[in-house]
C-alpha positions as CSV (number, residue, x, y, z in Angstrom):
1,M,-17.7,-21.7,13.0
2,F,-17.2,-19.4,10.1
3,D,-17.3,-21.1,6.7
4,S,-14.9,-19.2,4.3
5,T,-16.3,-21.2,1.3
6,L,-19.5,-19.1,1.4
7,N,-17.5,-16.3,-0.2
8,P,-14.5,-17.3,-2.4
9,L,-12.9,-13.9,-2.0
10,W,-12.4,-14.7,1.7
11,Q,-9.5,-17.1,0.8
12,R,-7.8,-14.2,-1.0
13,Y,-8.5,-11.9,1.9
14,I,-7.0,-14.4,4.4
15,L,-4.0,-14.9,2.2
16,A,-3.4,-11.2,1.9
17,V,-3.5,-10.7,5.7
18,Q,-1.2,-13.7,6.2
19,E,1.3,-12.3,3.7
20,E,1.2,-8.6,4.9
21,V,0.4,-8.8,8.7
22,K,3.3,-10.5,10.5
23,P,5.1,-9.9,13.8
24,A,8.2,-7.8,13.5
25,L,10.8,-6.8,16.2
26,G,12.2,-3.3,15.7
27,C,12.2,-1.1,12.6
28,T,12.5,-3.3,9.5
29,E,15.1,-1.3,7.5
30,P,18.1,-1.4,9.9
31,I,17.2,-5.0,10.8
32,S,17.2,-5.9,7.1
33,L,20.7,-4.5,6.8
34,A,21.8,-6.4,9.9
35,L,20.4,-9.6,8.5
36,A,22.2,-9.0,5.2
37,A,25.5,-8.4,7.0
38,A,25.0,-11.5,9.2
39,V,24.4,-13.7,6.1
40,A,27.5,-12.3,4.4
41,A,29.6,-12.7,7.5
42,A,28.6,-16.4,7.7
43,E,30.3,-17.0,4.4
44,L,33.6,-15.5,5.4
45,E,36.5,-17.6,6.8
46,G,37.8,-14.9,9.2
47,P,36.3,-12.2,11.5
48,V,34.7,-9.2,9.9
49,E,36.9,-6.0,10.2
50,R,34.7,-3.5,8.4
51,V,31.2,-3.4,6.8
52,E,30.5,-1.2,3.8
53,A,26.9,-1.2,2.9
54,W,25.3,0.1,-0.3
55,V,21.7,0.7,0.3
56,S,18.7,2.3,-1.4
57,P,17.9,6.0,-0.6
58,N,14.8,5.0,1.3
59,L,16.6,2.3,3.4
60,M,19.1,5.0,4.3
61,K,16.3,7.4,5.2
62,N,14.6,4.9,7.5
63,G,17.9,3.8,9.1
64,L,19.4,7.1,10.1
65,G,17.4,8.1,13.1
66,V,15.7,5.0,14.4
67,T,16.5,3.2,17.7
68,V,17.6,-0.5,17.4
69,P,16.0,-2.8,20.0
70,G,18.2,-3.8,22.9
71,T,20.5,-0.7,22.7
72,G,19.2,0.9,25.9
73,M,17.9,4.0,24.2
74,V,14.4,5.3,24.8
75,G,11.6,7.0,22.9
76,L,9.6,10.2,23.4
77,H,7.2,8.7,26.0
78,I,4.3,10.4,24.2
79,G,1.6,8.0,25.6
80,A,2.9,8.5,29.2
81,T,3.0,12.3,28.7
82,L,-0.6,12.4,27.4
83,E,-1.7,10.2,30.3
84,K,-0.1,12.7,32.8
85,Q,-2.1,15.6,31.1
86,C,-5.3,13.6,31.7
87,A,-4.4,13.3,35.4
88,R,-3.8,17.1,35.5
89,G,-7.2,17.8,33.9
90,L,-5.6,19.3,30.8
91,L,-6.8,16.5,28.6
92,A,-10.1,14.6,28.8
93,K,-9.9,11.0,29.9
94,D,-12.4,9.8,27.2
95,L,-12.5,7.4,24.3
96,S,-10.7,9.8,22.0
97,S,-7.8,10.3,24.4
98,S,-7.6,6.5,25.0
99,I,-7.2,5.8,21.3
100,V,-4.4,8.3,21.0
101,I,-2.6,7.4,24.2
102,R,-2.6,3.6,23.6
103,T,-1.8,3.8,19.9
104,S,1.1,6.3,20.3
105,A,2.5,4.4,23.4
106,A,2.8,1.3,21.3
107,S,4.5,3.1,18.5
108,D,6.8,5.0,20.9
109,A,7.8,1.8,22.5
110,R,8.6,0.2,19.1
111,M,10.6,3.2,17.8
112,G,12.3,3.6,21.2
113,G,13.9,0.2,20.9
114,A,11.6,-2.0,23.1
115,T,12.4,-5.7,22.7
116,L,8.7,-6.5,22.0
117,P,7.3,-7.5,18.5
118,A,4.5,-5.7,16.9
119,M,2.1,-7.0,14.2
120,S,3.3,-5.2,11.0
121,N,1.2,-4.3,8.0
122,S,2.8,-3.9,4.6
123,G,6.2,-4.4,6.1
124,S,5.9,-1.7,8.7
125,G,5.3,-2.1,12.5
126,N,4.0,1.4,12.9
127,Q,1.4,0.7,10.1
128,G,0.4,-2.5,11.9
129,I,0.1,-0.6,15.2
130,T,-2.0,2.2,13.6
131,A,-4.3,-0.3,11.9
132,T,-4.7,-2.3,15.1
133,M,-4.7,-0.3,18.3
134,P,-7.5,2.2,17.6
135,V,-9.8,-0.6,16.6
136,V,-9.0,-2.6,19.7
137,V,-9.6,0.4,22.0
138,V,-13.0,1.1,20.4
139,A,-14.0,-2.6,20.5
140,E,-13.2,-2.7,24.3
141,H,-15.2,0.5,24.8
142,F,-18.3,-0.9,23.2
143,G,-17.8,-4.4,24.7
144,A,-17.4,-6.1,21.3
145,D,-16.9,-9.9,21.5
146,D,-13.8,-11.6,20.0
147,E,-15.5,-12.4,16.7
148,R,-16.7,-8.8,16.1
149,L,-13.2,-7.5,17.0
150,A,-11.6,-10.0,14.6
151,R,-13.9,-8.9,11.8
152,A,-13.2,-5.2,12.5
153,L,-9.4,-5.9,12.5
154,M,-9.7,-7.8,9.2
155,L,-11.5,-4.8,7.7
156,S,-8.9,-2.4,9.0
157,H,-5.8,-4.4,7.9
158,L,-7.3,-5.3,4.5
159,S,-8.2,-1.6,3.9
160,A,-4.7,-0.6,4.8
161,I,-3.2,-3.3,2.6
162,Y,-5.5,-2.3,-0.3
163,I,-4.5,1.4,-0.1
164,H,-0.8,0.7,0.4
165,N,-0.7,-1.7,-2.5
166,Q,-1.3,1.3,-4.8
167,L,1.7,3.1,-3.3
168,P,5.5,2.6,-3.6
169,R,6.7,0.3,-0.8
170,L,8.6,3.3,0.6
171,S,7.8,6.9,-0.4
172,A,7.5,10.5,0.8
173,L,4.0,9.9,2.1
174,C,3.8,8.8,5.7
175,A,2.0,5.5,5.6
176,A,0.7,5.8,9.1
177,T,-1.9,8.0,7.5
178,T,-3.0,5.2,5.1
179,A,-3.0,2.6,7.9
180,A,-5.2,5.0,9.9
181,M,-7.6,5.0,7.0
182,G,-7.9,1.3,7.6
183,A,-8.4,1.9,11.3
184,A,-11.1,4.4,10.5
185,A,-12.9,1.8,8.4
186,G,-12.6,-0.8,11.2
187,M,-13.9,1.7,13.9
188,A,-16.7,2.9,11.7
189,W,-17.8,-0.7,11.1
190,L,-17.7,-1.4,14.8
191,V,-19.9,1.6,15.7
192,D,-22.2,1.8,12.7
193,G,-21.6,-1.0,10.2
194,R,-22.8,0.9,7.2
195,Y,-20.7,1.1,4.0
196,E,-21.6,4.7,3.6
197,T,-20.2,5.6,7.1
198,I,-16.9,3.7,6.3
199,S,-16.6,5.5,2.9
200,M,-17.2,8.9,4.5
201,A,-14.6,8.3,7.2
202,I,-12.0,7.3,4.6
203,S,-12.8,10.3,2.4
204,S,-12.4,12.7,5.4
205,M,-9.1,11.1,6.3
206,I,-7.8,11.7,2.7
207,G,-9.0,15.3,3.0
208,D,-7.2,15.7,6.4
209,V,-3.8,14.0,6.8
210,S,-2.9,13.1,3.2
211,G,0.0,15.7,3.1
212,M,2.0,14.2,6.0
213,I,5.5,13.4,4.8
214,C,7.8,10.5,5.8
215,D,11.1,11.9,6.8
216,G,12.6,8.6,8.0
217,A,12.0,6.2,10.8
218,S,12.6,7.8,14.2
219,N,11.0,8.3,17.6
220,S,8.9,11.1,16.2
221,C,7.0,8.5,14.1
222,A,5.0,8.0,17.3
223,M,3.7,11.6,17.0
224,K,2.7,11.0,13.4
225,V,0.9,7.8,14.5
226,S,-0.9,9.7,17.3
227,T,-2.0,12.4,14.8
228,S,-3.3,9.8,12.3
229,A,-5.1,7.8,15.0
230,S,-6.8,11.0,16.3
231,A,-7.8,12.0,12.8
232,A,-9.2,8.6,12.2
233,W,-11.6,8.8,15.2
234,K,-12.5,12.4,14.3
235,A,-13.4,11.2,10.7
236,V,-15.5,8.4,12.2
237,L,-17.4,10.8,14.4
238,M,-18.1,13.1,11.5
239,A,-19.3,10.1,9.4
240,L,-21.7,9.1,12.2
241,D,-23.2,12.5,11.8
242,D,-23.4,12.0,8.0
243,T,-20.6,14.6,7.5
244,A,-17.5,14.2,5.5
245,V,-15.1,16.0,3.2
246,T,-16.9,16.0,-0.2
247,G,-15.8,15.5,-3.8
248,N,-16.0,19.3,-4.2
249,E,-12.8,19.7,-2.1
250,G,-9.2,19.2,-3.0
251,I,-8.1,15.7,-4.1
252,V,-11.2,14.0,-2.5
253,A,-13.6,12.7,-5.2
254,H,-17.3,11.9,-5.0
255,D,-16.4,8.2,-5.0
256,V,-14.1,6.8,-2.2
257,E,-12.3,4.5,-4.7
258,Q,-11.3,7.5,-6.8
259,S,-10.3,9.5,-3.7
260,I,-7.9,6.6,-2.8
261,A,-6.6,6.5,-6.4
262,N,-6.0,10.3,-6.3
263,L,-4.0,10.1,-3.1
264,C,-1.9,7.2,-4.3
265,A,-1.2,8.9,-7.7
266,L,0.0,12.0,-5.8
267,A,2.4,9.8,-3.7
268,S,3.5,7.7,-6.6
269,H,4.4,10.5,-8.9
270,S,4.5,14.1,-7.7
271,M,5.9,13.3,-4.2
272,Q,8.9,11.5,-5.7
273,Q,10.8,14.8,-5.9
274,T,9.7,15.5,-2.3
275,D,11.3,12.2,-1.3
276,R,14.5,13.1,-3.0
277,Q,14.6,16.5,-1.2
278,I,13.9,14.9,2.2
279,I,16.8,12.4,1.6
280,E,19.1,15.2,0.6
281,I,18.3,17.2,3.8
282,M,18.8,14.1,6.0
283,A,22.0,13.1,4.2
284,S,23.5,16.6,4.7
285,K,22.8,16.3,8.5
286,A,24.6,13.0,8.6
287,R,27.8,14.2,7.1
């Protein structure tokens, strides 16, 4: 049995995962509004005739286009579509495809209103799916036992939590990308186990998908999740060949910690105007 007292930091790691990785049914923003309305309605003596909600800009952004579980609506069927292309010979039926298909299918089901919970990360089911499914697929491919899979998932989720903790809770940066950086770390550890490989994979991810915007929760989130999962495995493959985006390029630094800090600074400051512009565009469509 694993003894967490051997490393006192493990207790903090376990607490972080317990706080940030939890089951969630449906997109969290519209459900939070529904919960608030239900609590308010319980305090009223008569039936509710009208609800007027004042919400934050980002809650509005994430509630405009998402499907609520149990409404009968469906998603984009991205995973099933890619599976068909494998059968037609247009897409290879290999590990890379399996990572994308199974990860995007889970996200698509969630965003399409499936009444099934997903393990969320940092308050987001899609982030939880992105940090989990690629690691699970790779673990199954290599025949990893339960303990090795659990360790890889801990690394993935803790990495995603660490990066997202340096970001606003909601921002213009698509957090599926940062969750996929965690997945890249977990997959790299499963295959190789070296810190250098993990660092290179994360650096390549920052050099690849860091510009992806969040334009609200919707079925198309599954496409962003599939892109991020694919990029994560590509970054791992590059790292296994000792290849990565270097500190001479763009916002990537020579040190992975600084690369993460650069990305988070961009999202926390410069992309605030981007977020406002996205919300303006979405609000104009909803009028």
